[in-house]
Phi, psi and omega in degrees: 000135185299134179071017181301313183296321180295321179298318177298319180297317179298324178296318179294318181294324181297330179289343180269311184215119176230014182278157175294131184219160181252147175291148181200174180292328177237145178294149182299145171112298187206166177288126184282156173280162181295142179302144178255128184248134178283167179296146182291153178289173181287183182302145181263161177288153179299149179264135179301149180292154180285150177285148185293334184256030185289340179203157179291343180283162181246144178212146173286152174091356181278121183248134178299146179182169182292146177222057185289163181292342185271355184289151175288152175265139186265138175272166179306146178090008178083355177288146182248134179218148177279158174300142182304129176211185184297322181295316179295326183296329182299328182254006186282149167279116188294355176280350186239142169227163176222147178287140176252007174202164175296133183209161180271150167259138190242152178279344189223155177284348180220109186065244179084188181259136178283132173275358181123167181266135175252151186280168173300151179065037170268126180280136178226138180261132180287142179258348182099006180244139176219143177216119183063237181257017182238150176251144175266121191229163176247128177263108186292338181285323180258349180059043177230162179250149179195172175261143178226145178293131185295333181282359179260358184230164175212158182291141182215163170295165177301148184294152177290160182301325182298336180297328181267332183286321183074176179289163180292125180277132178264314184202151173272126184260296178063045181224149170285153179210182180226144177287138180243118174086349183092114182224165179267139171272132186231154181278350179206147182287070179202143179270095178216158179303320187283350180262351184290124175260301179190158176282150176245131183283160174304133180074011176294135180282147173206167178239119183273114179283311183198163174260143183224165175268124179278174178298337178274002181081001181262170183273130175239162176249134171270123186242012179171180178293117181058039178226125185223148175225138177299139186298332180290349180260013184229133173258116174256146178293138176280157176303130182293149180291341180209144180249137181242166180271155179074205178272130180207164186237127174262127181243107179261110184277357175295127185291140354288127185296144186220138169261135178228128180265133181234149167241105194057239181262009184262124176286128182241342183193152172205160179199158172285151182223146169284137181240177180290164179270180177294328179284319179235077185286155173288129182293131178271174179106186180266126181227169173227149177295125185263322178203164184224141179227122184290324181207124183210169171257126178263122184233119182297339180297334181289344177244022172086015179247114181303142182300323185271008178276166180303333181259005184280161178200156175211105189234124179265158175054048173276119188263153168056050181274131179231103184282136177237003170221158178288344180276000174106000178291136186204169167261133180198167174291130184244082185281346186265359179207156180221035178275057184304128178098355188225173183292143180171011181236177176268025180117347180282169176252099185272135183232164172292168180301309183299319182288320179295323177294320180299311181292330176296316181286332186270320184268178179197176176302129182100345179297133185275142171239131173249107187254128187201171171256000000 
């Protein structure tokens, strides 16, 4: 019967502790001993290739292939394991369970605050405490303790060594970046059905912790615990050609164009921006914000361009405008277009609502912009 061994285990644990308890860095009672890990299992069978239409985002390296219901699901590190069931339980180390679906980790044995959702096939070590329908567990990847719903886990063998080692690190990045074109967020640097977490939209913000070598031999970025994006799907700011003191903005017009906010030499924020076209290019060089308007109507007639001409415009409720030239070039909210990173303006730097608000709150009259290719 499915989960028989886990039910028996819960019964034994319940006889030890069934009181209401709170999540904490250490389990209640005493200082725990270091987790003991069994030897890793032998080589795993190959994992079927991911289907080409598995998500609306695009990624290099995705090869069409079968994705049948009978295939094994792969754990991090390329190791393959079946979903926890009665057969797996017979050979399981009862000190370990793994999630068989996405589930929350909780601060409390009853309701409580969620510490966040963990993906399927996350290994958790039992501490010996149970209260109600939750187990108190240790997460070896984050080295924290929490409560997990017992119906979301099943007994498994101890995790393989690769689960703790992670992919090979190439470099520490430590910079914010933006998604370009729409890419998938994955639990391991490999394009497979079992690694897909969710799609990321164009210009979605993320923070790149480090670059790693993926299973395909290519460079991926780690952007969180067990979260990876292929490097070709991320725009990181390039080192600026010149550094200024105080708060200043570096504008790199090389596509996809990017605004980056600095405090002295420290990068604090960045985003993709709409830039001017070949007919109406964004002016390069060093500029300063001259004036600011929180909400205005932009009328091309005020700069000598008739509204009804091919280059004319009349736009109401343009928010968070910060002019940096007398000719009307500015940073502002661009609600009528979303070609972030590419040409599409009359010389202005168009941003999303959230990004334009951020720069409005951060910059001021006199803030310097260095605009270049």
